[in-house]
N, CA, C and O of each residue as an XYZ file, in Angstrom:
904
protein
N       0.847     -1.193      0.000
C       0.000      0.000      0.000
C       0.880      1.239      0.000
O       1.796      1.347      0.815
N       0.611      2.187     -0.914
C       1.396      3.409     -0.976
C       1.175      4.255      0.263
O       0.085      4.279      0.835
N       2.230      4.949      0.665
C       2.117      5.841      1.812
C       1.294      7.076      1.447
O       1.293      7.516      0.298
N       0.601      7.623      2.433
C      -0.138      8.865      2.248
C       0.856     10.022      2.318
O       1.609     10.144      3.284
N       0.853     10.864      1.294
C       1.786     11.982      1.231
C       1.182     13.231      1.865
O       0.124     13.709      1.454
N       1.872     13.741      2.864
C       1.419     14.909      3.606
C       2.357     16.080      3.320
O       3.578     15.933      3.368
N       1.773     17.245      3.022
C       2.552     18.476      2.942
C       2.281     19.269      4.206
O       1.152     19.700      4.440
N       3.306     19.463      5.022
C       3.191     20.204      6.272
C       3.820     21.579      6.076
O       5.009     21.682      5.774
N       3.028     22.632      6.248
C       3.519     24.007      6.091
C       3.422     24.672      7.460
O       2.346     25.100      7.878
N       4.542     24.755      8.145
C       4.596     25.218      9.540
C       5.929     25.913      9.782
O       6.987     25.346      9.508
N       5.880     27.147     10.298
C       7.114     27.918     10.460
C       7.764     27.764     11.833
O       8.826     28.337     12.076
N       7.144     26.997     12.736
C       7.765     26.728     14.036
C       8.554     25.421     13.912
O       7.946     24.351     13.861
N       9.878     25.476     13.861
C      10.688     24.268     13.609
C      10.432     23.140     14.588
O      10.348     21.979     14.188
N      10.304     23.472     15.886
C      10.111     22.425     16.895
C       8.791     21.697     16.681
O       8.741     20.469     16.735
N       7.721     22.450     16.437
C       6.412     21.841     16.226
C       6.397     21.038     14.928
O       5.846     19.939     14.876
N       7.004     21.594     13.886
C       7.060     20.882     12.607
C       7.768     19.539     12.763
O       7.339     18.538     12.189
N       8.860     19.515     13.544
C       9.612     18.275     13.748
C       8.777     17.248     14.509
O       8.792     16.061     14.184
N       8.046     17.716     15.527
C       7.204     16.809     16.313
C       6.129     16.185     15.430
O       5.904     14.975     15.466
N       5.463     17.031     14.631
C       4.393     16.530     13.764
C       4.954     15.566     12.717
O       4.389     14.498     12.480
N       6.057     15.946     12.101
C       6.669     15.108     11.069
C       7.062     13.749     11.635
O       6.749     12.716     11.043
N       7.748     13.743     12.779
C       8.182     12.484     13.386
C       6.982     11.610     13.756
O       6.984     10.400     13.525
N       5.973     12.236     14.328
C       4.795     11.481     14.766
C       4.059     10.864     13.588
O       3.622      9.715     13.658
N       3.918     11.624     12.503
C       3.212     11.105     11.332
C       4.010     10.009     10.638
O       3.449      9.006     10.196
N       5.321     10.205     10.544
C       6.151      9.199      9.875
C       6.172      7.888     10.652
O       6.254      6.816     10.053
N       6.098      7.960     11.976
C       6.034      6.739     12.781
C       4.737      5.974     12.529
O       4.660      4.768     12.763
N       3.716      6.691     12.046
C       2.430      6.063     11.762
C       2.276      5.720     10.281
O       1.184      5.386      9.823
N       3.376      5.806      9.542
C       3.366      5.353      8.162
C       3.100      6.397      7.102
O       2.976      6.057      5.925
N       3.007      7.675      7.489
C       2.813      8.737      6.514
C       4.162      9.167      5.934
O       5.205      8.992      6.563
N       4.122      9.724      4.739
C       5.289     10.369      4.148
C       5.078     11.872      4.256
O       4.056     12.381      3.795
N       6.032     12.599      4.861
C       5.829     14.021      5.166
C       6.905     14.878      4.523
O       8.099     14.623      4.679
N       6.461     15.906      3.793
C       7.349     16.939      3.272
C       7.004     18.244      3.963
O       5.830     18.544      4.178
N       8.029     19.032      4.316
C       7.821     20.231      5.113
C       8.219     21.500      4.370
O       9.169     21.513      3.588
N       7.467     22.565      4.635
C       7.806     23.912      4.179
C       7.644     24.839      5.373
O       6.782     24.614      6.223
N       8.477     25.891      5.444
C       8.424     26.775      6.599
C       7.837     28.146      6.286
O       7.920     29.054      7.113
N       7.242     28.309      5.096
C       6.533     29.548      4.771
C       5.539     29.265      3.651
O       5.617     28.237      2.978
N       4.598     30.199      3.462
C       3.538     29.979      2.495
C       4.012     29.929      1.055
O       3.472     29.165      0.256
N       5.009     30.728      0.708
C       5.534     30.715     -0.662
C       6.085     29.341     -1.027
O       5.757     28.784     -2.074
N       6.924     28.806     -0.147
C       7.501     27.487     -0.389
C       6.421     26.416     -0.371
O       6.448     25.477     -1.166
N       5.465     26.568      0.550
C       4.371     25.610      0.624
C       3.571     25.553     -0.666
O       3.201     24.474     -1.131
N       3.305     26.726     -1.244
C       2.547     26.789     -2.499
C       3.316     26.101     -3.632
O       2.745     25.335     -4.408
N       4.600     26.381     -3.712
C       5.440     25.773     -4.743
C       5.494     24.255     -4.585
O       5.389     23.512     -5.560
N       5.662     23.805     -3.331
C       5.745     22.369     -3.089
C       4.413     21.674     -3.363
O       4.388     20.531     -3.819
N       3.311     22.362     -3.087
C       2.003     21.751     -3.335
C       1.857     21.358     -4.796
O       1.487     20.224     -5.101
N       2.145     22.283     -5.699
C       1.961     22.000     -7.115
C       3.042     21.074     -7.671
O       2.846     20.424     -8.698
N       4.190     21.022     -6.980
C       5.240     20.113     -7.414
C       5.024     18.696     -6.928
O       5.291     17.737     -7.652
N       4.536     18.559     -5.691
C       4.394     17.237     -5.075
C       3.013     16.626     -5.244
O       2.876     15.403     -5.269
N       1.977     17.471     -5.361
C       0.588     17.007     -5.419
C       0.292     16.050     -4.257
O      -0.003     14.876     -4.481
N       0.370     16.554     -3.012
C       0.174     15.704     -1.834
C      -1.269     15.230     -1.696
O      -2.177     15.757     -2.338
N      -1.461     14.223     -0.844
C      -2.801     13.717     -0.570
C      -3.555     14.620      0.386
O      -4.784     14.680      0.354
N      -2.811     15.334      1.250
C      -3.423     16.222      2.229
C      -2.413     17.305      2.617
O      -1.204     17.072      2.603
N      -2.920     18.480      2.960
C      -2.080     19.595      3.391
C      -2.429     19.946      4.830
O      -3.603     20.038      5.190
N      -1.400     20.142      5.650
C      -1.566     20.646      7.011
C      -0.845     21.979      7.052
O       0.358     22.038      6.797
N      -1.562     23.057      7.369
C      -0.968     24.384      7.235
C      -1.232     25.272      8.440
O      -2.351     25.348      8.947
N      -0.177     25.941      8.885
C      -0.311     27.011      9.865
C      -0.920     28.216      9.163
O      -0.990     28.246      7.934
N      -1.360     29.208      9.927
C      -1.942     30.412      9.334
C      -0.957     31.578      9.346
O      -0.693     32.178      8.304
N      -0.422     31.896     10.504
C       0.506     33.020     10.620
C       1.907     32.558     10.239
O       2.612     31.945     11.040
N       2.305     32.870      8.978
C       3.607     32.443      8.477
C       4.255     33.576      7.685
O       3.562     34.467      7.194
N       5.576     33.542      7.559
C       6.258     34.578      6.773
C       6.024     34.420      5.281
O       5.663     33.343      4.805
N       6.235     35.515      4.545
C       6.173     35.579      3.077
C       4.746     35.463      2.538
O       4.303     36.304      1.756
N       4.032     34.423      2.956
C       2.649     34.245      2.512
C       1.902     33.515      3.618
O       2.283     32.406      3.993
N       0.840     34.123      4.147
C       0.115     33.489      5.256
C      -0.697     32.299      4.737
O      -0.911     32.140      3.535
N      -1.139     31.476      5.680
C      -1.839     30.254      5.325
C      -3.122     30.483      4.544
O      -3.395     29.760      3.586
N      -3.922     31.487      4.938
C      -5.159     31.778      4.226
C      -4.879     32.104      2.764
O      -5.533     31.574      1.866
N      -3.900     32.984      2.530
C      -3.574     33.392      1.159
C      -3.050     32.215      0.348
O      -3.391     32.060     -0.825
N      -2.224     31.388      0.973
C      -1.694     30.215      0.281
C      -2.818     29.292     -0.169
O      -2.815     28.806     -1.300
N      -3.777     29.052      0.717
C      -4.865     28.128      0.399
C      -5.789     28.712     -0.672
O      -6.271     27.981     -1.537
N      -6.035     30.007     -0.620
C      -6.853     30.620     -1.679
C      -6.225     30.388     -3.055
O      -6.926     30.107     -4.027
N      -4.908     30.509     -3.124
C      -4.210     30.289     -4.392
C      -4.274     28.818     -4.811
O      -4.399     28.512     -5.997
N      -4.187     27.915     -3.839
C      -4.314     26.487     -4.145
C      -5.701     26.187     -4.703
O      -5.839     25.443     -5.675
N      -6.732     26.771     -4.080
C      -8.105     26.456     -4.460
C      -8.493     26.997     -5.839
O      -9.524     26.600     -6.382
N      -7.701     27.880     -6.404
C      -7.982     28.325     -7.766
C      -7.850     27.172     -8.765
O      -8.495     27.159     -9.813
N      -7.001     26.211     -8.413
C      -6.731     25.090     -9.316
C      -7.128     23.732     -8.755
O      -7.321     22.778     -9.509
N      -7.248     23.641     -7.458
C      -7.512     22.347     -6.808
C      -8.611     22.530     -5.769
O      -8.425     23.215     -4.763
N      -9.754     21.910     -6.026
C     -10.898     22.032     -5.114
C     -11.021     20.850     -4.166
O     -11.796     20.909     -3.211
N     -10.277     19.779     -4.407
C     -10.543     18.527     -3.726
C      -9.546     18.151     -2.628
O      -9.943     17.568     -1.620
N      -8.272     18.470     -2.800
C      -7.274     18.040     -1.806
C      -7.638     18.589     -0.432
O      -7.785     19.802     -0.282
N      -7.788     17.735      0.572
C      -8.144     18.230      1.902
C      -7.033     19.077      2.517
O      -5.850     18.755      2.403
N      -7.436     20.155      3.163
C      -6.488     21.077      3.797
C      -6.930     21.306      5.236
O      -8.051     21.745      5.493
N      -6.040     21.003      6.163
C      -6.308     21.154      7.592
C      -5.496     22.324      8.126
O      -4.266     22.303      8.081
N      -6.179     23.340      8.630
C      -5.495     24.476      9.235
C      -5.142     24.173     10.689
O      -5.938     23.590     11.426
N      -3.938     24.578     11.088
C      -3.521     24.554     12.487
C      -3.306     26.002     12.914
O      -2.603     26.749     12.234
N      -3.899     26.401     14.026
C      -3.706     27.791     14.442
C      -4.081     28.001     15.895
O      -4.950     27.322     16.441
N      -3.396     28.968     16.512
C      -3.752     29.397     17.865
C      -4.906     30.389     17.813
O      -5.503     30.701     18.843
N      -5.228     30.890     16.613
C      -6.346     31.823     16.438
C      -7.643     31.029     16.544
O      -7.882     30.110     15.761
N      -8.481     31.390     17.523
C      -9.646     30.543     17.773
C     -10.975     31.301     17.819
O     -11.992     30.731     18.215
N     -10.982     32.569     17.422
C     -12.243     33.294     17.380
C     -13.104     32.740     16.241
O     -12.591     32.196     15.263
N     -14.417     32.890     16.390
C     -15.330     32.388     15.359
C     -14.980     32.949     13.994
O     -14.978     32.220     13.002
N     -14.682     34.251     13.935
C     -14.353     34.881     12.648
C     -13.118     34.255     12.018
O     -13.047     34.118     10.797
N     -12.141     33.873     12.842
C     -10.921     33.250     12.316
C     -11.231     31.886     11.709
O     -10.726     31.536     10.642
N     -12.067     31.127     12.402
C     -12.432     29.795     11.905
C     -13.206     29.914     10.599
O     -12.929     29.206      9.631
N     -14.180     30.821     10.587
C     -14.973     31.020      9.379
C     -14.083     31.469      8.225
O     -14.248     31.005      7.097
N     -13.142     32.368      8.503
C     -12.232     32.829      7.459
C     -11.413     31.672      6.895
O     -11.138     31.619      5.697
N     -11.030     30.751      7.770
C     -10.281     29.586      7.322
C     -11.082     28.727      6.362
O     -10.561     28.283      5.339
N     -12.348     28.491      6.686
C     -13.193     27.696      5.796
C     -13.507     28.455      4.513
O     -13.573     27.860      3.437
N     -13.699     29.762      4.623
C     -13.965     30.568      3.433
C     -12.762     30.544      2.484
O     -12.929     30.574      1.264
N     -11.577     30.490      3.037
C     -10.370     30.453      2.207
C     -10.241     29.134      1.456
O      -9.519     29.043      0.463
N     -10.944     28.116      1.937
C     -10.894     26.814      1.271
C     -10.420     25.692      2.167
O     -10.169     24.586      1.689
N     -10.290     25.953      3.462
C      -9.885     24.905      4.385
C     -10.964     23.848      4.549
O     -12.156     24.142      4.455
N     -10.539     22.623      4.795
C     -11.474     21.515      5.000
C     -11.753     21.274      6.475
O     -12.806     20.745      6.830
N     -10.815     21.659      7.336
C     -10.973     21.494      8.773
C     -10.039     22.488      9.458
O      -9.162     23.077      8.826
N     -10.246     22.661     10.763
C      -9.524     23.684     11.513
C      -9.243     23.124     12.909
O     -10.176     22.818     13.651
N      -7.990     22.989     13.263
C      -7.595     22.426     14.557
C      -6.840     23.487     15.343
O      -5.852     24.048     14.870
N      -7.320     23.748     16.546
C      -6.729     24.805     17.361
C      -5.510     24.306     18.135
O      -5.523     23.204     18.684
N      -4.464     25.119     18.175
C      -3.294     24.847     19.000
C      -3.599     25.287     20.432
O      -4.308     26.275     20.626
N      -3.084     24.580     21.435
C      -2.336     23.323     21.326
C      -3.287     22.144     21.077
O      -4.471     22.213     21.407
N      -2.764     21.081     20.503
C      -3.585     19.918     20.190
C      -2.770     18.659     20.474
O      -1.543     18.707     20.552
N      -3.456     17.551     20.624
C      -2.786     16.268     20.823
C      -2.562     15.581     19.493
O      -3.349     15.758     18.563
N      -1.495     14.796     19.391
C      -1.205     14.113     18.131
C      -2.293     13.113     17.764
O      -2.581     12.918     16.583
N      -2.897     12.482     18.760
C      -3.978     11.533     18.465
C      -5.138     12.249     17.782
O      -5.739     11.722     16.846
N      -5.451     13.464     18.262
C      -6.536     14.224     17.638
C      -6.173     14.603     16.207
O      -7.019     14.546     15.315
N      -4.918     14.989     15.984
C      -4.484     15.341     14.636
C      -4.635     14.147     13.697
O      -5.105     14.303     12.570
N      -4.243     12.960     14.149
C      -4.350     11.754     13.325
C      -5.812     11.465     12.984
O      -6.133     11.119     11.846
N      -6.693     11.606     13.971
C      -8.118     11.365     13.738
C      -8.656     12.327     12.688
O      -9.404     11.921     11.798
N      -8.277     13.614     12.787
C      -8.751     14.612     11.825
C      -8.239     14.295     10.417
O      -8.986     14.392      9.444
N      -6.972     13.918     10.316
C      -6.390     13.587      9.015
C      -7.123     12.408      8.385
O      -7.521     12.469      7.222
N      -7.299     11.343      9.148
C      -7.965     10.150      8.615
C      -9.414     10.444      8.223
O      -9.908      9.924      7.222
N     -10.097     11.284      9.021
C     -11.479     11.633      8.700
C     -11.559     12.387      7.379
O     -12.456     12.137      6.573
N     -10.625     13.306      7.154
C     -10.618     14.066      5.902
C     -10.323     13.166      4.712
O     -10.963     13.277      3.666
N      -9.358     12.281      4.873
C      -8.995     11.373      3.778
C     -10.135     10.407      3.461
O     -10.411     10.133      2.293
N     -10.795      9.895      4.493
C     -11.921      8.977      4.278
C     -13.090      9.694      3.615
O     -13.783      9.125      2.771
N     -13.302     10.953      4.009
C     -14.402     11.733      3.442
C     -14.188     11.937      1.956
O     -15.134     11.841      1.174
N     -12.957     12.218      1.557
C     -12.658     12.403      0.142
C     -12.842     11.095     -0.615
O     -13.398     11.079     -1.714
N     -12.369      9.988     -0.019
C     -12.396      8.685     -0.689
C     -13.818      8.203     -0.952
O     -14.118      7.707     -2.038
N     -14.695      8.348      0.046
C     -16.043      7.798     -0.107
C     -17.055      8.831     -0.572
O     -18.156      8.484     -1.000
N     -16.678     10.103     -0.487
C     -17.661     11.143     -0.781
C     -17.717     11.591     -2.209
O     -18.785     11.981     -2.682
N     -16.610     11.553     -2.924
C     -16.582     12.115     -4.265
C     -17.542     11.411     -5.197
O     -18.239     12.061     -5.977
N     -17.589     10.066     -5.127
C     -18.445      9.314     -6.033
C     -19.922      9.564     -5.767
O     -20.751      9.403     -6.663
N     -20.259      9.959     -4.540
C     -21.658     10.156     -4.195
C     -22.170     11.534     -4.613
O     -23.381     11.739     -4.699
N     -21.281     12.466     -4.870
C     -21.702     13.814     -5.176
C     -22.323     13.883     -6.566
O     -21.835     13.260     -7.509
N     -23.396     14.644     -6.679
C     -24.044     14.830     -7.959
C     -24.576     16.254     -7.999
O     -24.607     16.948     -6.983
N     -24.993     16.675     -9.178
C     -25.551     18.014     -9.333
C     -26.979     18.037     -8.784
O     -27.769     17.131     -9.055
N     -27.304     19.073     -8.014
C     -28.638     19.224     -7.423
C     -29.353     20.416     -8.044
O     -28.731     21.429     -8.365
N     -30.667     20.285     -8.208
C     -31.501     21.430     -8.559
C     -32.166     21.925     -7.284
O     -32.945     21.204     -6.661
N     -31.855     23.153     -6.902
C     -32.437     23.755     -5.698
C     -33.271     24.940     -6.173
O     -32.741     26.031     -6.382
N     -34.571     24.726     -6.344
C     -35.400     25.774     -6.916
C     -34.861     26.150     -8.286
O     -34.715     25.291     -9.155
N     -34.565     27.437     -8.485
C     -34.016     27.907     -9.748
C     -32.513     27.774     -9.854
O     -31.932     28.159    -10.868
N     -31.867     27.234     -8.823
C     -30.412     27.095     -8.797
C     -29.977     25.701     -9.242
O     -30.692     24.716     -9.057
N     -28.794     25.648     -9.828
C     -28.089     24.389    -10.034
C     -26.895     24.396     -9.102
O     -26.089     25.326     -9.123
N     -26.781     23.364     -8.284
C     -25.697     23.262     -7.310
C     -24.786     22.114     -7.694
O     -25.213     20.961     -7.739
N     -23.532     22.431     -7.969
C     -22.532     21.431     -8.329
C     -21.550     21.283     -7.169
O     -20.670     22.127     -7.002
N     -21.685     20.217     -6.359
C     -20.796     20.054     -5.191
C     -19.334     19.857     -5.574
O     -18.442     20.309     -4.856
N     -19.082     19.191     -6.690
C     -17.707     18.949     -7.102
C     -16.984     20.245     -7.426
O     -15.841     20.449     -7.018
N     -17.664     21.122     -8.166
C     -17.069     22.406     -8.548
C     -17.279     23.477     -7.491
O     -16.704     24.562     -7.572
N     -18.117     23.163     -6.485
C     -18.438     24.090     -5.397
C     -19.013     25.391     -5.967
O     -18.547     26.487     -5.655
N     -20.042     25.237     -6.814
C     -20.644     26.400     -7.466
C     -22.166     26.333     -7.395
O     -22.768     25.261     -7.451
N     -22.770     27.527     -7.268
C     -24.205     27.698     -7.398
C     -24.452     28.511     -8.667
O     -23.843     29.563     -8.862
N     -25.348     28.023     -9.532
C     -25.616     28.704    -10.794
C     -27.093     29.071    -10.848
O     -27.966     28.227    -10.641
N     -27.358     30.349    -11.130
C     -28.735     30.842    -11.252
C     -28.776     31.734    -12.485
O     -28.452     32.920    -12.411
N     -29.173     31.166    -13.615
C     -29.115     31.914    -14.864
C     -27.672     32.261    -15.213
O     -26.823     31.378    -15.335
N     -27.406     33.555    -15.372
C     -26.055     34.021    -15.655
C     -25.237     34.231    -14.383
O     -24.045     34.535    -14.438
N     -25.895     34.065    -13.239
C     -25.247     34.297    -11.942
C     -24.531     33.016    -11.493
O     -25.140     31.948    -11.432
N     -23.243     33.134    -11.183
C     -22.457     32.000    -10.687
C     -21.800     32.397     -9.374
O     -21.061     33.380     -9.314
N     -22.065     31.647     -8.342
C     -21.521     31.920     -7.004
C     -20.616     30.773     -6.591
O     -21.035     29.616     -6.569
N     -19.378     31.101     -6.263
C     -18.452     30.082     -5.758
C     -18.687     29.881     -4.271
O     -18.903     30.841     -3.531
N     -18.642     28.628     -3.841
C     -18.810     28.282     -2.434
C     -17.471     27.855     -1.845
O     -16.603     27.341     -2.550
N     -17.319     28.074     -0.561
C     -16.172     27.502      0.134
C     -16.395     26.003      0.273
O     -17.512     25.518      0.099
N     -15.334     25.274      0.586
C     -15.465     23.824      0.774
C     -16.514     23.519      1.833
O     -17.362     22.650      1.631
N     -16.468     24.214      2.946
C     -17.395     23.940      4.035
C     -18.835     24.289      3.660
O     -19.758     23.557      4.018
N     -19.035     25.391      2.948
C     -20.378     25.748      2.492
C     -20.946     24.662      1.581
O     -22.114     24.293      1.703
N     -20.118     24.151      0.666
C     -20.571     23.118     -0.258
C     -20.959     21.843      0.478
O     -21.959     21.211      0.136
N     -20.179     21.460      1.482
C     -20.474     20.247      2.250
C     -21.788     20.408      3.017
O     -22.615     19.496      3.039
N     -21.975     21.574      3.646
C     -23.201     21.806      4.411
C     -24.414     21.836      3.494
O     -25.452     21.261      3.821
N     -24.294     22.504      2.347
C     -25.423     22.561      1.414
C     -25.739     21.171      0.864
O     -26.907     20.846      0.651
N     -24.726     20.358      0.635
C     -24.952     18.975      0.195
C     -25.766     18.204      1.237
O     -26.664     17.438      0.889
N     -25.446     18.413      2.509
C     -26.182     17.735      3.571
C     -27.628     18.242      3.646
O     -28.550     17.461      3.884
N     -27.822     19.547      3.444
C     -29.178     20.094      3.439
C     -29.991     19.504      2.284
O     -31.163     19.167      2.456
N     -29.372     19.382      1.114
C     -30.059     18.802     -0.045
C     -30.454     17.350      0.219
O     -31.549     16.919     -0.144
N     -29.558     16.606      0.852
C     -29.833     15.198      1.134
C     -30.983     15.037      2.133
O     -31.610     13.980      2.203
N     -31.252     16.101      2.908
C     -32.321     16.057      3.921
C     -33.442     17.036      3.587
O     -34.127     17.532      4.482
N     -33.628     17.312      2.296
C     -34.629     18.295      1.882
C     -35.977     18.045      2.546
O     -36.463     16.915      2.593
N     -36.577     19.130      3.063
C     -37.884     19.106      3.739
C     -37.865     18.337      5.057
O     -38.909     18.154      5.683
N     -36.692     17.889      5.477
C     -36.537     17.253      6.790
C     -35.511     18.047      7.586
O     -34.717     18.799      7.021
N     -35.536     17.874      8.885
C     -34.615     18.626      9.736
C     -33.230     17.988      9.711
O     -33.070     16.799      9.988
N     -32.240     18.797      9.374
C     -30.841     18.383      9.475
C     -30.368     18.778     10.865
O     -30.218     19.964     11.159
N     -30.134     17.792     11.718
C     -29.835     18.092     13.113
C     -28.454     18.723     13.279
O     -27.473     18.304     12.666
N     -28.416     19.748     14.133
C     -27.148     20.433     14.417
C     -26.062     19.457     14.829
O     -24.946     19.491     14.310
N     -26.403     18.587     15.769
C     -25.388     17.711     16.360
C     -24.742     16.826     15.308
O     -23.528     16.622     15.327
N     -25.544     16.298     14.390
C     -24.998     15.416     13.355
C     -24.001     16.163     12.470
O     -22.945     15.630     12.130
N     -24.342     17.402     12.096
C     -23.445     18.200     11.250
C     -22.178     18.559     12.008
O     -21.073     18.441     11.479
N     -22.343     18.993     13.237
C     -21.195     19.434     14.028
C     -20.213     18.293     14.281
O     -19.002     18.480     14.168
N     -20.723     17.125     14.618
C     -19.839     15.981     14.865
C     -19.169     15.519     13.578
O     -18.013     15.096     13.587
N     -19.899     15.603     12.477
C     -19.350     15.164     11.197
C     -18.267     16.102     10.681
O     -17.235     15.642     10.190
N     -18.487     17.412     10.785
C     -17.586     18.382     10.172
C     -16.592     19.012     11.123
O     -15.482     19.361     10.721
N     -16.978     19.163     12.382
C     -16.078     19.808     13.342
C     -15.510     18.853     14.386
O     -14.491     19.150     15.011
N     -16.154     17.723     14.575
C     -15.657     16.766     15.549
C     -16.233     16.924     16.936
O     -16.041     16.051     17.782
N     -16.946     18.028     17.198
C     -17.631     18.195     18.482
C     -18.757     19.209     18.303
O     -18.768     19.972     17.337
N     -19.713     19.209     19.251
C     -20.886     20.077     19.135
C     -20.849     21.190     20.174
O     -21.869     21.498     20.791
N     -19.685     21.792     20.369
C     -19.522     22.867     21.334
C     -20.284     24.118     20.899
O     -20.673     24.256     19.740
N     -20.487     25.018     21.847
C     -21.162     26.285     21.548
C     -20.396     27.058     20.479
O     -20.996     27.667     19.593
N     -19.086     27.030     20.567
C     -18.230     27.729     19.600
C     -18.508     27.240     18.182
O     -18.673     28.053     17.272
N     -18.560     25.926     17.984
C     -18.801     25.371     16.656
C     -20.245     25.577     16.206
O     -20.512     25.737     15.015
N     -21.178     25.573     17.163
C     -22.574     25.849     16.829
C     -22.715     27.253     16.261
O     -23.478     27.467     15.319
N     -21.989     28.210     16.822
C     -21.980     29.586     16.304
C     -21.414     29.606     14.891
O     -21.936     30.306     14.023
N     -20.364     28.855     14.657
C     -19.758     28.803     13.321
C     -20.760     28.254     12.303
O     -20.879     28.783     11.198
N     -21.476     27.194     12.677
C     -22.477     26.615     11.782
C     -23.555     27.640     11.449
O     -23.990     27.737     10.302
N     -23.980     28.396     12.442
C     -24.999     29.433     12.207
C     -24.506     30.462     11.195
O     -25.262     30.891     10.323
N     -23.249     30.854     11.310
C     -22.671     31.822     10.368
C     -22.716     31.264      8.940
O     -23.038     31.995      8.003
N     -22.400     29.994      8.772
C     -22.434     29.389      7.450
C     -23.856     29.342      6.896
O     -24.054     29.535      5.696
N     -24.834     29.091      7.739
C     -26.221     29.068      7.283
C     -26.662     30.454      6.812
O     -27.370     30.578      5.813
N     -26.247     31.485      7.525
C     -26.562     32.859      7.118
C     -25.962     33.149      5.736
O     -26.614     33.756      4.886
N     -24.732     32.715      5.522
C     -24.079     32.925      4.229
C     -24.786     32.172      3.115
O     -24.946     32.697      2.013
N     -25.214     30.937      3.395
C     -25.916     30.158      2.378
C     -27.269     30.779      2.036
O     -27.665     30.795      0.870
N     -27.974     31.287      3.036
C     -29.246     31.957      2.758
C     -29.030     33.124      1.797
O     -29.800     33.310      0.854
N     -27.998     33.896      2.036
C     -27.713     35.046      1.181
C     -27.398     34.607     -0.244
O     -27.842     35.239     -1.203
N     -26.630     33.525     -0.385
C     -26.231     33.070     -1.711
C     -27.386     32.410     -2.471
O     -27.319     32.263     -3.691
N     -28.438     32.014     -1.759
C     -29.614     31.411     -2.384
C     -30.771     32.404     -2.494
O     -31.894     32.009     -2.808
N     -30.513     33.665     -2.244
C     -31.583     34.662     -2.117
C     -32.204     35.090     -3.440
O     -33.220     35.784     -3.432
N     -31.627     34.700     -4.583
C     -32.213     35.069     -5.872
C     -33.557     34.372     -6.104
O     -34.402     34.876     -6.844
N     -33.748     33.223     -5.473
C     -35.012     32.500     -5.601
C     -35.755     32.597     -4.263
O     -35.374     31.935     -3.297
N     -36.817     33.421     -4.199
C     -37.523     33.640     -2.928
C     -38.253     32.408     -2.400
O     -38.679     32.388     -1.245
N     -38.402     31.371     -3.246
C     -39.082     30.156     -2.786
C     -38.178     29.284     -1.918
O     -38.652     28.393     -1.214
N     -36.882     29.548     -1.975
C     -35.931     28.739     -1.206
C     -35.782     29.316      0.190
O     -35.547     30.513      0.357
N     -35.921     28.466      1.184
C     -35.743     28.906      2.577
C     -34.909     27.885      3.351
O     -35.063     26.676      3.181
N     -34.033     28.394      4.196
C     -33.340     27.559      5.174
C     -33.869     27.975      6.529
O     -33.531     29.041      7.043
N     -34.692     27.133      7.096
C     -35.383     27.455      8.345
C     -34.582     26.945      9.537
O     -34.099     25.812      9.541
N     -34.452     27.789     10.533
C     -33.780     27.396     11.778
C     -34.816     26.812     12.727
O     -35.709     27.520     13.194
N     -34.696     25.526     13.007
C     -35.551     24.872     14.004
C     -34.804     24.998     15.328
O     -33.914     24.202     15.626
N     -35.166     25.985     16.103
C     -34.370     26.382     17.267
C     -34.039     25.207     18.192
O     -34.916     24.466     18.635
N     -32.744     25.071     18.461
C     -32.272     24.039     19.378
C     -32.188     22.658     18.754
O     -31.744     21.714     19.407
N     -32.603     22.523     17.506
C     -32.613     21.196     16.873
C     -31.739     21.171     15.619
O     -30.821     20.357     15.516
N     -32.026     22.064     14.666
C     -31.258     22.044     13.439
C     -31.820     22.972     12.383
O     -32.409     24.004     12.705
N     -31.637     22.604     11.110
C     -32.051     23.445      9.994
C     -32.792     22.596      8.957
O     -32.551     21.397      8.821
N     -33.703     23.260      8.229
C     -34.474     22.570      7.200
C     -34.415     23.386      5.905
O     -34.677     24.589      5.910
N     -34.070     22.722      4.800
C     -34.065     23.345      3.485
C     -35.403     23.086      2.808
O     -35.811     21.937      2.642
N     -36.086     24.165      2.416
C     -37.405     24.056      1.778
C     -37.376     24.819      0.456
O     -36.888     25.947      0.387
N     -37.901     24.194     -0.580
C     -38.071     24.887     -1.868
C     -39.095     24.154     -2.721
O     -39.382     24.576     -3.842
């Protein structure tokens, strides 16, 4: 079985060494970059299976690096590592194209679980994705786009995943807890706030068709109606 290739972009040498050693002991192949510029170059040269990236880095920060990656690659999972833990920071990470967000400090076991979850999601999820008609919109999960006539709206990775789940549960309640555990790994108040922010953004992006509604079932979840 081929090793999983990891691109680690982290400017703290001690932390990078710990992560690299820990992953390699578990059978991963790890290449390291210590700034966003080098990370971007290595990404397109190596085509890794997954990217683990810090946010605050010299030359090019993690958010900017990932935005540039997502112009050409929508599928490779990207896990942000950061001490920045405000809701706005997390949302910005997902908007930039991140697939998951792990706050420092973290345990190596948790990092491994997050990596495996992202890789498994890509492996089993891509074949299941199909184009959805949502009222007057066409939603393409693979391309992460909403199309309404001549209007084309790009979605972040996280927005596309959440909208896919809403489509799969059309006219039924999509429970908060199920989404939070699936995408964030826990159903804390902090993550619940993040989910609410994403729902607000999706409502805005679907606002061209007034028949489409995302209803908040308070304390339970959300329902997509059209």
